[in-house]
C-alpha positions as CSV (number, residue, x, y, z in Angstrom):
1,M,0.2,-0.1,0.0
2,T,1.0,3.6,-0.4
3,A,3.1,4.5,2.7
4,A,1.6,7.1,4.9
5,S,2.9,10.6,4.1
6,G,4.3,13.1,6.3
7,A,6.4,12.9,9.6
8,G,4.0,10.6,10.9
9,G,4.3,7.9,8.0
10,A,8.1,8.3,9.1
11,V,7.7,7.7,12.7
12,A,5.3,5.0,12.3
13,A,7.8,3.1,9.5
14,K,10.5,3.8,11.7
15,V,8.7,2.2,14.9
16,E,7.6,-0.9,13.0
17,G,11.0,-1.5,11.7
18,L,11.8,-1.3,15.4
19,L,9.5,-3.6,17.0
20,A,8.5,-6.1,14.2
21,P,11.4,-8.5,14.8
22,A,10.9,-8.5,18.8
23,L,7.2,-9.1,18.2
24,E,7.6,-11.9,15.4
25,A,9.8,-13.5,18.1
26,L,6.7,-13.4,20.7
27,G,4.7,-15.0,17.9
28,Y,2.7,-11.6,16.6
29,G,2.5,-10.0,13.3
30,I,2.1,-6.3,13.0
31,V,-0.9,-5.2,10.9
32,R,-0.6,-1.5,11.1
33,V,1.6,1.0,13.0
34,Q,0.0,4.5,13.0
35,F,1.3,8.2,14.5
36,N,-0.8,11.0,15.1
37,N,0.5,14.0,16.5
38,A,-2.4,16.3,16.3
39,R,-4.1,17.3,19.7
40,R,-2.8,14.3,21.6
41,T,0.1,12.6,20.4
42,T,-0.5,8.9,19.7
43,L,1.2,5.8,18.5
44,Q,-1.2,3.2,17.7
45,I,-0.1,-0.6,17.3
46,M,-2.4,-3.0,15.7
47,A,-1.2,-6.7,15.7
48,E,-2.1,-10.4,15.5
49,R,-1.3,-13.6,16.7
50,H,0.7,-15.7,14.1
51,D,-1.5,-18.8,15.7
52,G,-4.5,-17.6,14.0
53,A,-6.4,-17.4,17.3
54,A,-8.0,-14.2,18.6
55,M,-6.0,-11.5,20.5
56,S,-6.8,-11.3,24.1
57,V,-6.2,-8.4,26.7
58,D,-3.2,-10.2,28.1
59,D,-1.9,-10.5,24.5
60,C,-2.4,-6.9,24.0
61,A,-1.0,-6.3,27.3
62,Q,2.4,-8.2,26.1
63,I,2.7,-6.2,23.2
64,S,2.4,-3.0,24.9
65,R,5.0,-4.1,27.5
66,T,7.4,-5.1,24.7
67,A,6.8,-2.3,22.6
68,S,7.0,0.3,25.6
69,A,10.6,-1.0,26.8
70,L,12.1,-1.1,23.0
71,L,10.5,2.7,22.7
72,D,12.2,3.8,25.6
73,V,15.6,2.4,24.8
74,E,15.5,3.5,21.1
75,D,13.3,7.0,21.6
76,P,12.2,7.4,17.9
77,I,9.3,9.6,19.1
78,P,10.3,13.2,20.8
79,G,8.2,14.3,23.9
80,A,5.3,12.5,25.4
81,Y,2.6,10.0,23.5
82,D,0.1,7.8,24.6
83,L,0.6,4.1,23.3
84,E,-2.4,2.2,22.3
85,V,-2.2,-1.4,21.3
86,S,-5.5,-3.3,19.9
87,S,-6.3,-6.4,17.6
88,P,-7.3,-5.9,14.1
89,G,-10.9,-6.9,14.6
90,I,-13.2,-8.8,12.2
91,D,-13.3,-6.1,9.9
92,R,-9.8,-5.6,9.8
93,P,-7.7,-3.4,7.8
94,L,-5.7,-5.0,4.9
95,T,-2.5,-3.5,4.7
96,R,-0.2,-5.9,3.2
97,R,-0.1,-8.4,0.1
98,H,-0.6,-11.5,1.9
99,D,-3.9,-9.9,3.6
100,F,-5.4,-9.7,0.2
101,E,-4.3,-13.3,-0.7
102,R,-5.7,-14.4,3.0
103,F,-9.0,-13.2,2.6
104,A,-9.5,-13.9,-1.0
105,G,-13.5,-14.8,-1.1
106,F,-14.6,-12.4,1.3
107,E,-16.1,-9.0,0.7
108,A,-13.8,-5.9,1.0
109,K,-13.7,-1.6,0.9
110,L,-10.8,-0.1,-1.2
111,E,-10.0,3.2,-1.8
112,T,-7.2,4.3,-4.1
113,D,-4.9,7.4,-4.5
114,R,-5.7,7.4,-8.5
115,L,-9.0,6.7,-10.9
116,L,-9.0,3.2,-11.9
117,D,-11.7,2.7,-14.7
118,G,-12.8,6.0,-13.6
119,R,-13.1,5.4,-9.7
120,R,-11.3,5.6,-6.5
121,R,-13.5,3.2,-4.2
122,F,-14.2,-0.2,-4.6
123,R,-16.7,-2.7,-2.8
124,G,-16.8,-6.4,-3.7
125,R,-15.5,-9.6,-3.5
126,L,-11.6,-10.2,-3.2
127,I,-10.3,-12.8,-5.7
128,G,-6.8,-12.4,-4.7
129,V,-3.5,-10.8,-6.1
130,A,-1.6,-11.7,-9.1
131,A,2.4,-12.0,-9.3
132,D,2.7,-8.6,-10.4
133,G,1.0,-7.2,-7.2
134,V,-2.4,-6.7,-8.7
135,I,-5.4,-7.0,-6.4
136,R,-8.0,-8.4,-8.3
137,I,-11.9,-7.4,-6.8
138,R,-15.0,-8.5,-8.2
139,D,-17.4,-5.2,-7.6
140,A,-21.2,-5.0,-9.0
141,G,-20.6,-8.1,-11.3
142,A,-17.3,-6.3,-12.9
143,E,-13.9,-7.5,-12.1
144,Y,-11.2,-4.8,-11.7
145,A,-7.4,-4.7,-11.2
146,V,-6.1,-2.6,-8.6
147,P,-2.7,-2.1,-8.3
148,F,-1.2,-2.8,-4.7
149,D,0.7,0.5,-4.7
150,A,-2.6,2.3,-5.4
151,V,-4.2,1.3,-2.4
152,T,-4.6,4.0,0.3
153,K,-6.9,2.0,2.5
154,A,-8.6,-1.2,2.7
155,K,-10.5,-3.1,5.0
156,L,-13.0,-6.3,5.2
157,V,-16.5,-5.8,5.3
158,L,-18.5,-7.5,8.2
159,T,-20.7,-9.9,7.2
160,E,-22.2,-13.1,8.3
161,E,-19.8,-15.2,6.2
162,L,-16.8,-13.2,7.8
163,I,-18.0,-13.5,11.2
164,A,-18.4,-17.4,10.9
165,H,-15.0,-17.7,9.6
166,S,-13.3,-15.5,12.4
167,P,-11.6,-17.2,15.3
168,A,-13.9,-17.8,18.2
169,K,-13.5,-16.0,21.7
170,P,-10.1,-14.4,22.5
171,R,-8.2,-17.0,25.1
172,H,-7.8,-15.0,28.4
């Protein structure tokens, strides 16, 4: 996907690079890191378990402790900020090519940074990702090819099918 622009995107990318190896070692993957330096400076980390189980409060606490320790040592963010750790939820954002492959067959919404076939928004069933990085989506009976690098925002749509496919309850 298109990298976030500005200083917030640069900080998020730096934090993700710093935290990803440690969280991977603990069995988690980063879904998204966002840094917002508006009225209240906030670092948001969204993560998931590699084993596919639902995230628990204990998982978020472990990620928060690990992230806090690393961020205190490396200090990539000047000044005070709030750290928020969460799971992606059922209607999760799609941020990596792997996400579009993993959730092929489910309904999703995509927004792009440019007009594609006269539009920037698509909602339909994900077909998958071609070897060249083009996301295939079926929207209103037509099939569209959306380059991965054109996607600015994407997420799954909450449907009965998606709910039935999601992990049961989080473990405590």
